DSSP file (Angstrom, degrees, kcal/mol; ACC not computed):
  #  RESIDUE AA STRUCTURE BP1 BP2  ACC     N-H-->O    O-->H-N    N-H-->O    O-->H-N    TCO  KAPPA ALPHA  PHI   PSI    X-CA   Y-CA   Z-CA
    1    1 A M              0   0    0      0, 0.0     3,-0.1     0, 0.0   139,-0.0   0.000 360.0 360.0 360.0 153.6    8.8  -21.5  -13.9
    2    2 A A        -     0   0    0      1,-0.1     0, 0.0     3,-0.0     0, 0.0  -0.259 360.0 -86.3 -60.5 152.5    6.4  -21.9  -11.0
    3    3 A P        -     0   0    0      0, 0.0    -1,-0.1     0, 0.0   107,-0.0  -0.310  45.9-106.8 -61.7 148.3    6.9  -19.8   -8.0
    4    4 A I        -     0   0    0     -3,-0.1   106,-0.1     1,-0.1   104,-0.1  -0.625  39.1-122.6 -74.8 123.1    9.3  -21.2   -5.3
    5    5 A P        -     0   0    0      0, 0.0     2,-0.2     0, 0.0    -1,-0.1  -0.365  26.4-147.6 -65.8 149.5    7.1  -22.4   -2.3
    6    6 A T        -     0   0    0      1,-0.1    90,-0.3    -2,-0.0    74,-0.1  -0.669  28.6 -82.6-107.9 166.3    7.9  -20.9    1.1
    7    7 A V        -     0   0    0     88,-2.3    72,-0.1    -2,-0.2     3,-0.1  -0.323  43.1-119.6 -58.1 153.4    7.7  -22.2    4.5
    8    8 A K  S    S+     0   0    0      1,-0.2     2,-0.3    70,-0.1    71,-0.2   0.914  88.4   4.9 -66.5 -42.8    4.1  -22.0    5.9
    9    9 A Q        -     0   0    0     69,-0.1     2,-0.5    70,-0.1    -1,-0.2  -0.998  58.6-160.1-152.3 136.1    4.9  -19.8    8.9
   10   10 A V        -     0   0    0     67,-2.8     2,-1.0    -2,-0.3     3,-0.1  -0.985  17.5-141.9-119.6 125.2    8.0  -17.9   10.2
   11   11 A N     >  -     0   0    0     -2,-0.5     4,-1.8     1,-0.2     3,-0.4  -0.797  16.9-157.6 -82.9 105.3    8.2  -16.9   13.8
   12   12 A L  H  > S+     0   0    0     -2,-1.0     4,-1.6     1,-0.3    -1,-0.2   0.867  86.9  54.8 -60.3 -40.6   10.0  -13.5   13.3
   13   13 A D  H  4 S+     0   0    0      1,-0.2    -1,-0.3     2,-0.2    29,-0.1   0.881 111.6  44.7 -62.0 -34.7   11.3  -13.3   16.8
   14   14 A Q  H  4 S+     0   0    0     -3,-0.4    -1,-0.2     1,-0.2    -2,-0.2   0.795 110.6  54.4 -73.5 -29.4   12.9  -16.7   16.5
   15   15 A F  H  < S+     0   0    0     -4,-1.8    -2,-0.2     2,-0.0    -1,-0.2   0.730  90.0  97.1 -77.8 -23.8   14.3  -15.9   13.0
   16   16 A M     <  +     0   0    0     -4,-1.6     2,-0.2    -5,-0.2    25,-0.2  -0.203  60.7  54.7 -66.0 157.6   16.1  -12.6   14.2
   17   17 A G  E    S-A   40   0A   0     23,-2.1    23,-1.9     2,-0.1     2,-0.3  -0.720  93.5 -19.8 117.5-167.9   19.7  -12.7   15.1
   18   18 A D  E     -A   39   0A   0     -2,-0.2     2,-0.4    21,-0.2    21,-0.2  -0.589  47.5-176.0 -85.5 138.4   22.9  -13.7   13.3
   19   19 A W  E     -A   38   0A   0     19,-2.6    19,-3.0    -2,-0.3     2,-0.4  -0.997  20.1-138.5-130.0 125.8   23.0  -16.0   10.3
   20   20 A Y  E     -AB  37 119A   0     99,-3.6    99,-2.2    -2,-0.4     2,-0.9  -0.692  21.2-127.9 -80.8 126.4   26.3  -17.1    8.6
   21   21 A V  E     + B   0 118A   0     15,-2.3    15,-0.3    -2,-0.4    97,-0.2  -0.690  31.4 177.0 -76.7 111.5   26.1  -17.1    4.8
   22   22 A I  E     -     0   0A   0     95,-2.7   127,-2.7    -2,-0.9     2,-0.3   0.861  63.9 -15.1 -82.9 -40.9   27.3  -20.6    4.0
   23   23 A A  E     +CB 148 117A   0     94,-1.6    94,-3.0   125,-0.3    -1,-0.4  -0.981  65.8 167.8-160.0 157.5   26.8  -20.4    0.2
   24   24 A C  E     -CB 147 116A   0    123,-2.2   123,-3.3    -2,-0.3    92,-0.2  -0.984  45.2-110.6-159.3 164.2   25.1  -18.2   -2.3
   25   25 A I  E     - B   0 115A   0     90,-1.9    90,-0.6    -2,-0.3   121,-0.1  -0.949  62.7-124.9 -94.2 105.6   24.7  -17.3   -5.9
   26   26 A P        -     0   0    0      0, 0.0     2,-0.1     0, 0.0    90,-0.0  -0.195  17.0-144.6 -73.4 140.5   26.3  -14.0   -5.3
   27   27 A T    >>  -     0   0    0      1,-0.1     3,-1.2     4,-0.0     4,-0.5  -0.302  47.2 -87.4 -77.9 177.4   24.9  -10.6   -6.2
   28   28 A F  G >4 S+     0   0    0      1,-0.3     3,-0.6     2,-0.2    -1,-0.1   0.828 130.9  50.8 -59.4 -33.5   27.5   -7.9   -7.4
   29   29 A I  G 34 S+     0   0    0      1,-0.2    -1,-0.3     3,-0.0     0, 0.0   0.656 105.4  57.9 -77.8 -14.7   28.2   -6.8   -3.8
   30   30 A E  G X4 S+     0   0    0     -3,-1.2     3,-2.0     3,-0.1    -1,-0.2   0.516  72.0 120.3 -94.6  -3.5   28.8  -10.5   -2.6
   31   31 A K  T << S+     0   0    0     -3,-0.6    26,-0.2    -4,-0.5    -3,-0.0  -0.413  86.5  10.1 -65.9 134.8   31.7  -11.4   -5.0
   32   32 A G  T 3  S+     0   0    0      1,-0.2    25,-2.8    24,-0.1    -1,-0.3   0.647  89.6 165.9  76.9  15.9   34.7  -12.3   -3.0
   33   33 A V  E <   - D   0  56A   0     -3,-2.0     2,-0.3    23,-0.2    -1,-0.2  -0.391  11.9-179.9 -69.7 140.1   32.9  -12.4    0.3
   34   34 A H  E     + D   0  55A   0     21,-1.8    21,-2.9    24,-0.2   117,-0.2  -0.974  69.9  12.0-132.3 147.5   34.7  -14.0    3.3
   35   35 A N  E    S-     0   0A   0    115,-3.1     2,-0.3    -2,-0.3   116,-0.1   0.838  82.8-173.2  57.1  38.0   33.1  -14.2    6.8
   36   36 A G  E     +     0   0A   0    114,-0.3   -15,-2.3   -15,-0.3     2,-0.4  -0.478   6.8 176.7 -68.3 125.6   29.6  -13.2    5.5
   37   37 A I  E     -AD  20  53A   0     16,-2.4    16,-2.3    -2,-0.3     2,-0.5  -0.991  16.5-161.3-133.3 126.4   27.1  -12.7    8.3
   38   38 A E  E     -AD  19  52A   0    -19,-3.0   -19,-2.6    -2,-0.4     2,-0.4  -0.920  13.5-168.7-102.7 127.1   23.5  -11.5    7.9
   39   39 A S  E     -AD  18  51A   0     12,-2.6    12,-2.3    -2,-0.5     2,-0.4  -0.957   2.0-163.6-120.0 135.9   21.9  -10.1   11.1
   40   40 A Y  E     +AD  17  50A   0    -23,-1.9   -23,-2.1    -2,-0.4     2,-0.4  -0.923   8.6 179.9-121.0 140.7   18.2   -9.3   11.6
   41   41 A A  E     - D   0  49A   0      8,-1.9     8,-2.9    -2,-0.4     2,-0.4  -0.985  28.6-125.8-139.3 128.5   16.5   -7.2   14.2
   42   42 A L  E     - D   0  48A   0     -2,-0.4     6,-0.2     6,-0.2     2,-0.2  -0.620  28.1-145.7 -75.5 124.6   12.7   -6.6   14.4
   43   43 A A    >   -     0   0    0      4,-3.0     3,-1.9    -2,-0.4    -1,-0.0  -0.494  23.3-110.5 -87.2 159.4   12.0   -2.9   14.5
   44   44 A A  T 3  S+     0   0    0      1,-0.3    -1,-0.1    -2,-0.2    -2,-0.0   0.758 118.5  56.5 -61.8 -25.6    9.1   -1.4   16.4
   45   45 A D  T 3  S-     0   0    0      2,-0.1    -1,-0.3     1,-0.0     3,-0.1   0.422 123.0-103.4 -85.9   0.3    7.3   -0.5   13.1
   46   46 A G  S <  S+     0   0    0     -3,-1.9    26,-0.4     1,-0.4    -2,-0.1   0.290  83.5 124.1  93.4 -10.1    7.4   -4.2   12.0
   47   47 A S        -     0   0    0     24,-0.1    -4,-3.0    -5,-0.1     2,-0.6  -0.312  62.1-119.9 -77.2 167.7   10.2   -3.7    9.6
   48   48 A I  E     -DE  42  70A   0     22,-2.9    22,-3.5    -6,-0.2     2,-0.5  -0.948  14.4-146.4-115.1 113.6   13.4   -5.8    9.8
   49   49 A K  E     -DE  41  69A   0     -8,-2.9    -8,-1.9    -2,-0.6     2,-0.4  -0.685  24.2-166.2 -75.5 124.7   16.7   -4.0   10.3
   50   50 A T  E     -D   40   0A   0     18,-1.8     2,-0.4    -2,-0.5   -10,-0.2  -0.928  15.5-172.6-122.9 135.5   19.2   -5.9    8.5
   51   51 A T  E     -D   39   0A   0    -12,-2.3   -12,-2.6    -2,-0.4     2,-0.6  -0.985   3.1-170.0-127.0 120.5   23.1   -5.7    8.7
   52   52 A F  E     +DF  38  66A   0     14,-3.1    14,-2.2    -2,-0.4     2,-0.3  -0.949  13.2 178.1-111.5 114.7   25.2   -7.7    6.2
   53   53 A T  E     +DF  37  65A   0    -16,-2.3   -16,-2.4    -2,-0.6     2,-0.3  -0.893   9.5 143.4-116.8 145.2   28.9   -7.7    7.1
   54   54 A F  E     - F   0  64A   0     10,-1.8    10,-3.2    -2,-0.3     2,-0.5  -0.980  47.2-103.7-166.9 163.7   31.8   -9.4    5.4
   55   55 A N  E     -DF  34  63A   0    -21,-2.9   -21,-1.8    -2,-0.3     2,-0.6  -0.859  40.2-125.9 -96.7 135.2   35.5   -9.1    4.5
   56   56 A Q  E    S-D   33   0A   0      6,-2.3     6,-0.5    -2,-0.5   -23,-0.2  -0.695  77.6 -16.5 -85.9 114.5   36.0   -8.2    0.9
   57   57 A G  S    S+     0   0    0    -25,-2.8     2,-0.3    -2,-0.6    -1,-0.2   0.094 128.9  16.9  88.9 -24.3   38.4  -10.6   -1.0
   58   58 A S  S >  S-     0   0    0      4,-0.1     3,-1.2   -24,-0.1   -24,-0.2  -0.966  88.1 -90.6-166.2 171.3   40.1  -12.3    1.9
   59   59 A F  T 3  S+     0   0    0     -2,-0.3    93,-0.1     1,-0.3    -3,-0.1   0.820 130.7  39.8 -65.1 -27.4   39.8  -13.0    5.6
   60   60 A N  T 3  S+     0   0    0     -5,-0.1    -1,-0.3    -4,-0.0     3,-0.1   0.264  94.2 122.1-102.6  10.3   41.8   -9.8    6.2
   61   61 A G  S <  S-     0   0    0     -3,-1.2    -4,-0.2     1,-0.2     3,-0.0  -0.076  77.9 -61.9 -68.2 173.4   40.1   -7.9    3.4
   62   62 A E        -     0   0    0     -6,-0.5    -6,-2.3    -7,-0.2     2,-0.5  -0.284  55.2-117.9 -56.9 132.6   38.3   -4.6    4.0
   63   63 A L  E     -F   55   0A   0     -8,-0.2     2,-0.3    -3,-0.1    -8,-0.2  -0.645  35.1-167.4 -76.0 124.0   35.3   -4.9    6.3
   64   64 A K  E     -F   54   0A   0    -10,-3.2   -10,-1.8    -2,-0.5     2,-0.4  -0.861   7.4-170.3-113.1 147.3   32.1   -4.0    4.4
   65   65 A R  E     -F   53   0A   0     -2,-0.3     2,-0.4   -12,-0.2   -12,-0.2  -0.993   5.1-176.6-142.4 130.7   28.7   -3.4    5.9
   66   66 A Y  E     -F   52   0A   0    -14,-2.2   -14,-3.1    -2,-0.4    -2,-0.0  -0.973   7.7-163.8-126.6 143.7   25.4   -3.0    4.2
   67   67 A Q        +     0   0    0     -2,-0.4   -16,-0.2   -16,-0.2     2,-0.1  -0.585  18.0 167.8-131.5  68.8   22.2   -2.1    6.0
   68   68 A P        -     0   0    0      0, 0.0   -18,-1.8     0, 0.0     2,-0.5  -0.339  31.3-123.5 -73.8 164.5   19.0   -2.9    3.9
   69   69 A T  E     -EG  49  84A   0     15,-2.0    15,-3.0   -20,-0.2     2,-0.3  -0.946  17.5-147.1-114.3 131.1   15.6   -2.9    5.4
   70   70 A G  E     -EG  48  83A   0    -22,-3.5   -22,-2.9    -2,-0.5     2,-0.4  -0.728   8.8-165.9 -98.7 149.1   13.3   -5.8    5.2
   71   71 A F  E     - G   0  82A   0     11,-2.2    11,-2.6    -2,-0.3     2,-0.3  -0.981  19.7-130.7-133.6 117.7    9.5   -5.6    5.0
   72   72 A V  E     - G   0  81A   0    -26,-0.4     9,-0.3    -2,-0.4     5,-0.0  -0.515  21.2-127.3 -69.0 130.7    7.3   -8.6    5.5
   73   73 A V    >   -     0   0    0      7,-3.1     3,-0.9    -2,-0.3     5,-0.4  -0.675  33.2-111.4 -74.8 125.6    4.7   -9.1    2.8
   74   74 A P  T 3  S+     0   0    0      0, 0.0    -1,-0.1     0, 0.0     0, 0.0  -0.181  94.8  19.7 -60.1 152.6    1.3   -9.4    4.5
   75   75 A N  T 3  S+     0   0    0      1,-0.1    -2,-0.0    -3,-0.0    -3,-0.0   0.699  93.3 104.8  63.1  25.6   -0.6  -12.7    4.4
   76   76 A T  S X  S-     0   0    0     -3,-0.9     3,-1.4     4,-0.1    -1,-0.1   0.237  96.1-107.3-115.4  11.5    2.6  -14.8    3.7
   77   77 A G  T 3  S-     0   0    0      1,-0.2   -67,-2.8     2,-0.1   -70,-0.0   0.749  70.6 -70.9  65.9  20.8    3.1  -16.3    7.1
   78   78 A N  T 3  S+     0   0    0     -5,-0.4    -1,-0.2   -69,-0.2   -69,-0.1   0.628 115.3 114.1  67.6  18.1    6.1  -13.9    7.4
   79   79 A A    <   +     0   0    0     -3,-1.4    16,-3.1   -71,-0.2     2,-0.4   0.499  62.0  60.0 -99.7  -3.3    7.9  -16.0    4.8
   80   80 A V  E     + H   0  94A   0     -7,-0.3    -7,-3.1    14,-0.2     2,-0.3  -0.993  65.0 173.8-125.9 129.9    8.1  -13.4    2.0
   81   81 A W  E     -GH  72  93A   0     12,-2.9    12,-1.7    -2,-0.4     2,-0.5  -0.849  30.7-133.4-124.3 159.3    9.9  -10.1    2.4
   82   82 A G  E     -GH  71  92A   0    -11,-2.6   -11,-2.2    -2,-0.3     2,-0.6  -0.977  24.1-153.1-106.9 130.2   10.8   -7.2    0.3
   83   83 A M  E     -GH  70  91A   0      8,-3.0     8,-3.0    -2,-0.5     2,-0.7  -0.932   7.9-158.0-107.8 116.0   14.5   -6.3    1.0
   84   84 A Q  E     +G   69   0A   0    -15,-3.0   -15,-2.0    -2,-0.6     6,-0.2  -0.841  31.1 155.5-104.1 108.1   15.1   -2.6    0.3
   85   85 A F  E    S+     0   0A   0     -2,-0.7     2,-0.4     4,-0.4    -1,-0.2   0.800  82.1  19.5 -89.5 -38.6   18.7   -1.5   -0.4
   86   86 A V  E >  S- H   0  89A   0      3,-0.5     3,-1.1   -18,-0.0    -1,-0.4  -1.000 102.4 -83.0-137.1 130.1   17.6    1.6   -2.3
   87   87 A W  T 3  S+     0   0    0     -2,-0.4     3,-0.1     1,-0.3    -3,-0.0  -0.516 106.0  12.4 -71.8 140.1   14.2    3.3   -2.2
   88   88 A P  T 3  S+     0   0    0      0, 0.0    -1,-0.3     0, 0.0     2,-0.2  -0.946 104.4  90.5 -98.0   9.3   11.8    2.5   -3.7
   89   89 A I  E <   -H   86   0A   0     -3,-1.1     2,-0.5     1,-0.0    -3,-0.5  -0.472  48.8-171.5 -77.9 133.0   13.0   -1.0   -4.9
   90   90 A K  E     -     0   0A   0     -2,-0.2     2,-0.3    -6,-0.2    -6,-0.2  -0.970  15.6-144.4-123.2 114.0   12.3   -4.0   -2.7
   91   91 A A  E     -H   83   0A   0     -8,-3.0    -8,-3.0    -2,-0.5   -10,-0.0  -0.577  27.2-103.1 -77.9 140.5   14.0   -7.2   -3.8
   92   92 A E  E     -H   82   0A   0     -2,-0.3     2,-0.3   -10,-0.2   -10,-0.2  -0.340  37.4-177.7 -63.6 139.1   12.1  -10.4   -3.4
   93   93 A Y  E     -H   81   0A   0    -12,-1.7   -12,-2.9    -3,-0.0     2,-0.5  -0.888   3.6-174.5-143.6 106.2   13.3  -12.5   -0.4
   94   94 A R  E     -HI  80 108A   0     14,-2.4    14,-3.2    -2,-0.3     2,-1.4  -0.923  23.0-141.9-113.4 120.0   11.4  -15.9    0.0
   95   95 A I  E     + I   0 107A   0    -16,-3.1   -88,-2.3    -2,-0.5    12,-0.2  -0.656  33.1 167.1 -79.4  94.1   12.1  -18.2    3.0
   96   96 A A  E     +     0   0A   0     10,-1.8     2,-0.3    -2,-1.4    -1,-0.2   0.701  61.7  21.6 -90.4 -20.1   11.9  -21.4    1.1
   97   97 A Y  E     + I   0 106A   0      9,-1.4     9,-1.9    -3,-0.2     2,-0.3  -0.993  59.2 161.8-143.9 140.2   13.4  -23.7    3.7
   98   98 A L  E     - I   0 105A   0     -2,-0.3     7,-0.2     7,-0.2    -3,-0.0  -0.824  31.0-132.5-156.6 118.7   13.7  -23.3    7.5
   99   99 A D    >   -     0   0    0      5,-2.2     3,-2.2    -2,-0.3     5,-0.1  -0.291  30.2-106.7 -74.8 164.9   14.4  -26.2    9.9
  100  100 A E  T 3  S+     0   0    0      1,-0.3    -1,-0.1     2,-0.1     0, 0.0   0.784 119.5  52.2 -58.6 -30.1   12.3  -26.6   13.0
  101  101 A A  T 3  S-     0   0    0      3,-0.0    -1,-0.3     1,-0.0    -2,-0.1   0.468 108.1-123.5 -87.3  -1.6   15.1  -25.4   15.3
  102  102 A Y  S <  S+     0   0    0     -3,-2.2    -2,-0.1     2,-0.2     3,-0.1   0.916  78.6 118.9  57.3  44.2   15.7  -22.2   13.2
  103  103 A Q        +     0   0    0      1,-0.3    17,-2.3    16,-0.1    18,-0.4   0.603  68.8  34.1-111.0 -18.5   19.3  -23.2   12.7
  104  104 A T  E     + J   0 119A   0     15,-0.2    -5,-2.2    16,-0.1     2,-0.3  -1.000  64.4 174.6-139.2 138.3   19.4  -23.5    8.9
  105  105 A T  E     -IJ  98 118A   0     13,-2.5    13,-2.5    -2,-0.4     2,-0.5  -0.976  21.4-150.9-140.6 153.4   17.6  -21.5    6.2
  106  106 A I  E     -IJ  97 117A   0     -9,-1.9   -10,-1.8    -2,-0.3    -9,-1.4  -0.996  13.8-162.1-122.1 123.1   17.4  -21.2    2.4
  107  107 A I  E     +IJ  95 116A   0      9,-2.8     9,-2.4    -2,-0.5   -12,-0.2  -0.933  19.9 176.3-109.0 126.2   16.4  -17.8    1.1
  108  108 A A  E     -I   94   0A   0    -14,-3.2   -14,-2.4    -2,-0.5     2,-0.4  -0.648  24.1-141.9-124.2 174.0   15.3  -17.9   -2.6
  109  109 A R    >   -     0   0    0      5,-0.5     3,-1.9    -2,-0.2     5,-0.1  -0.995  22.5-129.3-139.5 143.1   13.9  -15.8   -5.4
  110  110 A N  T 3  S+     0   0    0     -2,-0.4    -1,-0.1     1,-0.3   -17,-0.0   0.842 110.3  62.1 -60.0 -34.8   11.3  -16.7   -8.0
  111  111 A A  T 3  S-     0   0    0      1,-0.1    -1,-0.3    -3,-0.1    -3,-0.0   0.639  99.7-140.5 -65.8 -14.2   13.7  -15.3  -10.7
  112  112 A R    <   +     0   0    0     -3,-1.9    30,-0.4     2,-0.2    -2,-0.1   0.812  69.2 116.3  52.3  34.9   16.2  -18.0   -9.6
  113  113 A D  S    S+     0   0    0      1,-0.2     2,-0.3    28,-0.1    -1,-0.1   0.765  74.4  24.7 -97.1 -33.4   19.0  -15.6  -10.0
  114  114 A Y        +     0   0    0     -5,-0.1    -5,-0.5   -90,-0.0     2,-0.3  -0.938  62.5 171.5-131.5 153.2   20.1  -15.4   -6.4
  115  115 A V  E     -B   25   0A   0    -90,-0.6   -90,-1.9    -2,-0.3     2,-0.4  -0.972  13.2-156.1-157.3 148.6   19.9  -17.8   -3.5
  116  116 A W  E     -BJ  24 107A   0     -9,-2.4    -9,-2.8    -2,-0.3     2,-0.5  -0.993   5.6-161.4-133.8 129.3   21.4  -17.9    0.0
  117  117 A L  E     -BJ  23 106A   0    -94,-3.0   -95,-2.7    -2,-0.4   -94,-1.6  -0.951  26.0-179.6-102.6 122.0   22.1  -20.9    2.3
  118  118 A M  E     -BJ  21 105A   0    -13,-2.5   -13,-2.5    -2,-0.5     2,-0.3  -0.899  11.5-176.2-128.8 151.9   22.5  -19.6    5.9
  119  119 A S  E     -BJ  20 104A   0    -99,-2.2   -99,-3.6    -2,-0.3   -15,-0.2  -0.973  37.4-125.7-143.2 156.4   23.2  -21.2    9.2
  120  120 A R  S    S+     0   0    0    -17,-2.3     2,-0.3    -2,-0.3   -16,-0.1   0.695 100.6  62.5 -71.6 -18.4   23.5  -20.2   12.9
  121  121 A Q  S    S-     0   0    0    -18,-0.4  -101,-0.1  -101,-0.1    -2,-0.1  -0.815  79.3-137.8-108.9 148.3   26.9  -21.9   12.8
  122  122 A A  S    S+     0   0    0     -2,-0.3     2,-0.3    -4,-0.1    29,-0.1   0.764  87.8  59.1 -75.6 -25.1   29.9  -20.8   10.6
  123  123 A A        -     0   0    0     -3,-0.0     2,-0.3     0, 0.0    -2,-0.1  -0.826  60.5-177.8-110.5 145.9   30.8  -24.4    9.8
  124  124 A M        -     0   0    0     -2,-0.3    -5,-0.0  -102,-0.1    -2,-0.0  -0.995  32.1-110.4-141.8 135.4   28.6  -27.0    8.0
  125  125 A S     >  -     0   0    0     -2,-0.3     4,-2.9     1,-0.1     5,-0.2  -0.284  26.1-119.8 -61.3 150.2   29.6  -30.6    7.2
  126  126 A D  H  > S+     0   0    0      1,-0.2     4,-2.6     2,-0.2     5,-0.2   0.865 114.8  53.9 -56.8 -35.6   30.2  -31.5    3.6
  127  127 A Q  H  > S+     0   0    0      2,-0.2     4,-1.8     1,-0.2    -1,-0.2   0.933 111.3  42.8 -67.4 -46.2   27.4  -34.0    3.9
  128  128 A A  H  > S+     0   0    0      2,-0.2     4,-2.1     1,-0.2    -2,-0.2   0.932 113.8  53.6 -64.3 -43.8   24.8  -31.5    5.2
  129  129 A Y  H  X S+     0   0    0     -4,-2.9     4,-2.5     1,-0.2    -2,-0.2   0.939 107.0  49.9 -53.9 -51.8   26.0  -29.0    2.7
  130  130 A Q  H  X S+     0   0    0     -4,-2.6     4,-2.1     1,-0.2    -1,-0.2   0.869 107.2  55.8 -59.1 -38.9   25.5  -31.3   -0.3
  131  131 A G  H  X S+     0   0    0     -4,-1.8     4,-1.4     2,-0.2    -1,-0.2   0.907 109.7  45.3 -58.0 -44.7   22.0  -32.1    1.0
  132  132 A Y  H  X S+     0   0    0     -4,-2.1     4,-2.5     2,-0.2    -2,-0.2   0.861 108.2  56.3 -71.1 -32.2   21.1  -28.4    0.9
  133  133 A V  H  X S+     0   0    0     -4,-2.5     4,-2.3     1,-0.2    -2,-0.2   0.894 105.8  52.7 -64.2 -36.0   22.7  -28.0   -2.5
  134  134 A E  H  X S+     0   0    0     -4,-2.1     4,-2.1     2,-0.2    -1,-0.2   0.858 108.1  50.8 -60.6 -37.4   20.3  -30.7   -3.7
  135  135 A Q  H  X S+     0   0    0     -4,-1.4     4,-0.9     2,-0.2    -2,-0.2   0.944 109.8  49.5 -63.8 -49.4   17.4  -28.8   -2.3
  136  136 A I  H ><>S+     0   0    0     -4,-2.5     5,-1.5     1,-0.2     3,-0.6   0.885 110.3  50.6 -59.1 -41.4   18.6  -25.7   -4.0
  137  137 A K  H ><5S+     0   0    0     -4,-2.3     3,-2.1     1,-0.2    -1,-0.2   0.908 105.4  56.6 -61.4 -43.2   18.9  -27.6   -7.3
  138  138 A A  H 3<5S+     0   0    0     -4,-2.1    -1,-0.2     1,-0.3    -2,-0.2   0.675  98.2  62.8 -64.7 -18.1   15.3  -29.0   -6.9
  139  139 A M  T <<5S-     0   0    0     -4,-0.9    -1,-0.3    -3,-0.6    -2,-0.2   0.526 127.1 -99.5 -83.8  -4.8   14.1  -25.4   -6.7
  140  140 A G  T < 5S+     0   0    0     -3,-2.1    -3,-0.2     1,-0.3     2,-0.2   0.568  73.7 144.9 100.5  13.7   15.3  -24.9  -10.3
  141  141 A Y      < -     0   0    0     -5,-1.5     2,-1.1    -4,-0.1    -1,-0.3  -0.538  56.5-120.3 -83.0 151.6   18.6  -23.1   -9.6
  142  142 A D    >   -     0   0    0    -30,-0.4     3,-2.0    -2,-0.2     4,-0.2  -0.787  27.9-166.7 -83.6  96.9   21.8  -23.6  -11.6
  143  143 A I  G >  S+     0   0    0     -2,-1.1     3,-1.2     1,-0.3    -1,-0.1   0.587  75.8  78.8 -69.9  -6.9   24.0  -24.8   -8.8
  144  144 A S  G 3  S+     0   0    0      1,-0.2    -1,-0.3     3,-0.0    -2,-0.0   0.691  93.3  54.0 -67.0 -16.8   27.2  -24.3  -10.9
  145  145 A K  G <  S+     0   0    0     -3,-2.0    -1,-0.2     2,-0.1     2,-0.2   0.504  83.4 110.6 -87.5  -7.7   26.8  -20.7   -9.9
  146  146 A L    <   -     0   0    0     -3,-1.2     2,-0.5    -4,-0.2  -121,-0.2  -0.495  52.4-160.6 -77.9 134.2   26.6  -21.5   -6.2
  147  147 A V  E     -C   24   0A   0   -123,-3.3  -123,-2.2    -2,-0.2     2,-0.4  -0.960  13.9-134.7-117.8 127.0   29.7  -20.3   -4.2
  148  148 A R  E     -C   23   0A   0     -2,-0.5  -125,-0.3  -125,-0.2  -126,-0.1  -0.704  25.1-133.4 -79.2 131.1   30.6  -21.6   -0.8
  149  149 A I        -     0   0    0   -127,-2.7     2,-0.2    -2,-0.4  -115,-0.1  -0.760  15.5-129.0 -91.8 119.9   31.5  -18.7    1.5
  150  150 A P        -     0   0    0      0, 0.0  -115,-3.1     0, 0.0     2,-0.4  -0.487  21.4-165.2 -70.9 137.7   34.7  -19.1    3.5
  151  151 A H        -     0   0    0   -117,-0.2     2,-0.9    -2,-0.2   -92,-0.1  -0.965  19.7-134.8-120.8 135.3   34.5  -18.5    7.2
  152  152 A Q        -     0   0    0     -2,-0.4     2,-0.3   -93,-0.1   -30,-0.0  -0.819  30.7-142.0 -89.2 106.5   37.5  -17.9    9.5
  153  153 A L        -     0   0    0     -2,-0.9     2,-0.3   -31,-0.1    -2,-0.0  -0.513   8.5-140.8 -77.2 133.4   36.6  -20.2   12.5
  154  154 A K              0   0    0     -2,-0.3    -1,-0.0     1,-0.1     0, 0.0  -0.691 360.0 360.0 -93.4 148.3   37.6  -18.8   15.9
  155  155 A N              0   0    0     -2,-0.3    -1,-0.1     0, 0.0    -2,-0.0   0.382 360.0 360.0 -85.4 360.0   38.9  -21.1   18.7
């Protein structure tokens, strides 16, 4: 399949911060995720310090934390990263969708094996969610593998 297009330009400062994982085709570490939050912070060397936290298996499950490092691929408008969990492997991370307000994003991979729908808010309406699912499907993903991530909303 053709490469998944990315957004033209990402303002890294605006992209940094917390993103709630609303849905994903889960990697092996993401099976059973509850309260999944991906946080980004720009490091002085230009890399992106990433912290992925979640409860395993239930809202009260064991708190897990992974801290990969992101590296922006040059000449991609900051929209393609290599995400490194283990040296020297850098997994492809393509910002395929990002709304103008930097409130919702879709992270994709050309292999179409994993995808992440993330939002600045923990809750998303069913109507909005279905619209994003259709976008993910149009990218060539098997949406039957997509898992909506439960979040325990605080009052």
